[in-house]
N, C-alpha and C positions, 0 to 999 in steps of 0.2 A: 628371498621373499619377493624382492622387486622383480627378479627374472620370471618367477611364476606368474605374478600379476600381469607382467608384460605379455606373456604367452597367452593368457586368458583373453586379454584385450584383442588379440589377433584373430580370435574365433569369430567368423562372420555368421550371421543368423539370417536364414530365409525360410519362409513358410511356403514351400513349393513342391512338396513330396505328396503326390496323390495316392500313394499306395500304403501309407502309414496308418496303423491302427493304434490309437493311444491307449485304449483299455482292451487289450487283446483277449483277456480272460473272460470277457463278456460272451465269448464263443461257448463256454461251458454252460452258463446260465441260459443262453439262447437255445442251446440244444435241449435242455430240460423243458423250457417253455414250449418248444416244438413238440416234444414227446407228450406233454400234458394237453396239447391242443388248446392252449389258452386263447389264442386270437379268435378262433371259431366260437369258443365258449362265450367270450365277451360279446362278440357280435350277435350271438343268439340270445343273450340274456339281458344286456343293457340296451333298452329300447328308447332312444332319445328322438323319437319320431317327431318331426315338426319343430324341433329345437335348433336354434342357430348353432352351428358347429357340432351337431350331434351325429353326423354321418360317420360310418366306419369307426365305431368306438374302440374296436380291438387294437388297431395299430396305434391309437392315441394313448390308451391306457398302457400298452406295452412300451411305448416311447418313454412315458413317465416312469414306469417301473424300472426299466434298464438305466435310466438316468440316475435314479436313486441307488440302484445296485452299485453303480460306479462312483457313488459318493456325492451326487448332486443334491443340493438342498433348495434350489430355486428353479422356477420354470425355465429361465434363460439357460440353465446349465444343460438343457437338452441339446443345445447346439453342438456340444462335444460329440454327440453321436452322428452328426452330419459332417464331421471333419474327416479329411483323408478318405480311407477305405473302410471306415468303421461300419457304414451301412451294409457293406458286403459280407459281414460276418453275423448279421442279424436276419432272422427269418420274417421280417415285416418291414414295411416302409416307415422310415423315421419321419416324424412330423415336426414342423417348425414351432418354436415357442409361442408365437402369436396365435397359431391355431390351437395349441394346447390350452392357452389361457381362455380362449373363447369356449372351448370344449368343457373345461371345468366349471365355467359360469353357467353352463346349460343344465347343470344338475339340480334336481329338486329332491325332497325327502324320499319320494318313491324310487327315484333313480339310484340313490344311495343304497336303498334296500336291495336293488337289483345287483349292484356291485358287491354287496355283502354276500349275495347268493353265489356270485362267481368265486369269492374267496372260500366259501364253504365247500363248493364243488372241487376247487383246486386242492384243498386239504384232502378230500376224499380220494381224489385221483393219485395224489402223492403218497398217501398212506397205503393205497393199494399196491404200490411199488415196493413195499416192505419197510417203510420208515414209520409206520403207525404203531400204536401200543398193542393192537390185537386183543388178546385175552388178558394181558397183564394190567396191573393197576395203572390208572392214569391220574397223575397228580397235576392239578391246575391251580395256578396262583392268580388271584384277582386283585387288581390294584388300580388306582387312578394316578394321574400325573398332571402337571401344569405345563402347557405349551405357551410360554411367554411371548407376547407381541409388543412391538415398540410403539405403533401408532394407535390412536384412539378411534380410527375409522373402520376397524375390523368389526364386521357385523357379528354379534353374539359374544364378543370378548367382554370380560368383566373381571372384577376383583373378587376372588374367593377367600378362603380361610388363610391363605398364604399372603394376602395383600399384594399379589402380583397380577398385573393385567394380562389376561390370556384366556385360553380355552382349557377345559378340564375333562379330557377324554378318559374313558374307563377301558381297561385292557384285561384280557385273560391270556395267560401264557402257559405253555406246557413246561413243567419244571425240568423235565429230563433233557429237553432240547432247546428251550427258549423260543419255540415257535409261538407266534401270536395266533391264538385260536379264535378270538373274537375281539372286536374293538368298536367303540361307539364314541363319536365326537359329541361333546356336550358344551353348553355355554359356560363361560368363565365363572359365573356366580353359582354354578350348580352345587347343591349339597352332595357329599360323597355318596349317600344312599340313593340319590335320585335315579330312578330307572334301574336299580340293582336287581329287583325281583324279575323284571322282564328280561334283563340282560342274562341272568342265570338260566332262565327258561330257554332262551334262544341258544345259549352256549351249550347246554346239555343236549338239546335236540341236534345241534350241529355235529358234535363229536360222536354221538350215537350213529347218526347217518353216515359219518365218515368211516365207521368201523370199529369204534372203541367198544369192545364187548365185555370188558372186565369191570372191576370196581372203579368208581370215579371218586376222587377226594378233592375237595376245593379248600384252599386256604385263603383266609381274609384277614385284613388288619381291622382295627377297632372302628375305623370310619364306616365299615359296612355292617356293623352290629345292628341287627334288626330281627325282631320276632317273625316278621313276614318272610324275610329271606330264609331264616332257619326252617320255617314251615314249608316253604317252597322246596328246599333241598330235601326235606323228608319225603314230600310227595313224589319227588323225582327219583327217590332212592339213591341219593348222592350223599356220601359221607363228608364231614367238614371239620375244620378247626377254625374258630372265629375269635379273634382278639376282642376283648371288652375293655371298657373304661373303668379303671379301678377306683375312681373317685366318686362313683355313684353309690347311693346308700345301700342298695341291695347287694351289690358286689362286695363293697367294703365289709358289710355285716357278715357275708358268707366267708370271706377270708379270715375274719376275726375268730371264726369258730374252729380254725385249724389248730390243733394242739402242737405246742413247741416240739414235742418229741417226734412229730410226724415229718418235720422238715429234714430233707436229705441233701447233703452237699453234692454239687455237680461241678465238673471242670468247664468253666464258662468264661472267666475273666482272670487276667494276670495281675491286676492291681486291686483285687478285692475278693469277696467271697460271694458265692451264689448258692442258693438252695431251692429245691422244688418240693411241692406238696400238692395235694388235691382235696377237694371237698365237693359238695353238691349245691348247685344253684338252680332253683326251679326244676328239679328232677333231672338236671343235666350235669354232666361231668365238667367241673371247673378245675383246670390245671393252673397252678400259680407258681411263678418264679419270683424270688425276691433276691435283690442284690444290695451289697453294701461295700463301700470303699474301706480299705484297711490302712492305706498310707496315713501317717499321723496328721499331716497338714490337711489333706483332703477330707479325712474322716471328721475333722473338726468343723468343716463347712457342711458336710452332708452326713450327719451321724445316724440318721434313721434308715431303715430298710426302704427300698423302692420296689414296688410290686408291679408285676406284669402278669396278666391272666388271659386265658382264652377258654371258650367253651368248645366241647367236641363230643361227637357221638362214636368216636373210635374207642374200642374196648380191649383190643388184643394186646396193646403194648403197655409197659409200666410207665410211671409218671415221668421219669427222666428221659426215656426213649421218645415218648410222645411230645415232650417239650422240645427236644432236639429236632424232631421232625417239623414242628410248627415254626421253629426259628429259621428253617431253611426256606421259608416263604420269601426271605430277602433276595433270593436269586431272581425274582421278578424285576428287581432294579437293574440287573445286568441286561435284560432284554430291553427295558425302557431306555437305558443308556445307549444301546445299539441303535434304537430307533431315532435317537436325538443327535448324538455326537457325530458330525460329519455325514449325516444321512437325512432322510426325508423330514423328520420332525424337528430338525434344528431350526427350521424356519417355516412358518405357516404363510403361504405365499399370497393368498387372495384376500380381498376385502369382503368377500361373500362367504357366509357360514357354510352353505352346502358345497361350495367349491373346495373349501378346506376339508370338509368331511370326505369328499372324493379323494383329495390328496392324501388324507390319512389312510384310506383303503389301499391306495397305490403303494404307500410306504409299507403297509403290512404285507402286501403281496411280495414286494421286493425283499423285505426282511425274511420272509418264509422261504423264498426261492434260494437265497443264500444258504440257509440251513439245509434245505432238501438237497442242494447241490453238494454240500459237504458230506451229508449222510450217505447219499447214494454213491457219490464218488469216493467214499472211504477216505476223506481228507482228514477228519479228526480221529484221534486214537484214544484208547483207554477211557472212553466215555466222557471225555472233556467237552465242555460247552463250546459251541462255535461262536467266535467273536468276529463280527462283520468287518471291523477294521483290519484284523489279521488276514482275513480272506482277501480283502481288497489289496493289501500290501503284497501278499505272496502270490496270488493267483489271478487277480482281476486287473489291477492297474499296472500292467506291464506293457511296454511298447512292442509292436510287431509290424512286419511289413508283408503285405499280401502280394505274391508274385505268381506268375503263370509259368509252370515248369512242365514242358511237353504236354500242354493241354490240361494239366491238373493245377488247380489253385492251391498254393502252399502258403501257410502263414508262418513266416520266419520270425522266430523269437530270439531273445538275447542268448548268446553262448554263456556257459557257466552260471546260468540262472539257478540259484540254490534249490528251488522247488520245482525244477523241470520234471523230475520223475513223478512227483505228486500230481502235477498238471496232466501228464500223459495218462496216468492211471485213472484219474477222475474222468477225463474226457472219454476214455475207452469204455468205462462203465456206463456213462451216460448215453453213449451212442449204442450200447447194447440193449437199451430199453426198446421194446418193439413199438 
């Protein structure tokens, strides 16, 4: 053991290799960015005319996006794109963190809307490459999350229902892939329902423009339960499942009308029993699941049934099937986790609200680019969800050395890299995009 430690101590360290690329897998994402024409799209859409730091927004947004793709969670992390030869595998000029901070602070509400337009158009262009739902059913999960902050100087941060200081963005994700289809930064004290109606209207318009021609189904938790939102979904011809609060008088009374003989057992929990049934609430289908623990000690603490219910206008499936479908709303948490853990929303960098809203938009674009790269590059198999951390570990955060071989630039990557074939396949497919 002492000999090994002694050998390690003999290793000298110098930072003097100009041809190294720390996150060589950014080449894949950068290739897709180039094919989607994102820099020109951003320059033509985000108009920060007259704003300090507002010139050439395309390269600044893409610097932030690629920083987040590589796992950056602070503006200062953009400096890793300026190290070694990383700049030479990216199709845009990398900007300094100080410039990026000034750029983000130049945003107003109107400029955030312009950046939202960029995301919508990027989705349309990506789906046109074959990763969209087409005529098939599109299932969208709508949820909100808390982005905690440490300091009290963050503009717009507040204490919400979780009693955590932070922001309260609302997100809509595609259940099949985890793509974020729409996002809106909100102040920390925001009610969950605040802005939900307008958010749904914008969401549906966006996915229709992007090419979603089939049935759309939105799944909500009980925080979004609202007659206005249900009416909006009906007007837009969107199906839904929407959880409700079972402690309200009307819902509790409706559940009480269910006959004991109508409850059917389902395979749901290993330490208890679960049953489903349905009834009608205000002329709408109300599906109810009740659960109870069966272990002797736990049953003594919680002897009664606990009820969970949701409203829906879906009619084709039986009670157990539609209940299982609604429970899969939980996959939205996987996308939120990917946005937060080791990524853009792990830290909200600015003291200004609209700067943080712009940061959220960059995090969404980075999140989607990882998924589109995986889908188009045939990285994931058997319909499994893309996990950003896995993509970074296997295909993005690997070292490389950029050399000139007979006039051709060659990115030399590690021998015996376990996912070398996957990388080659993905890059070839991405480069085949016209």
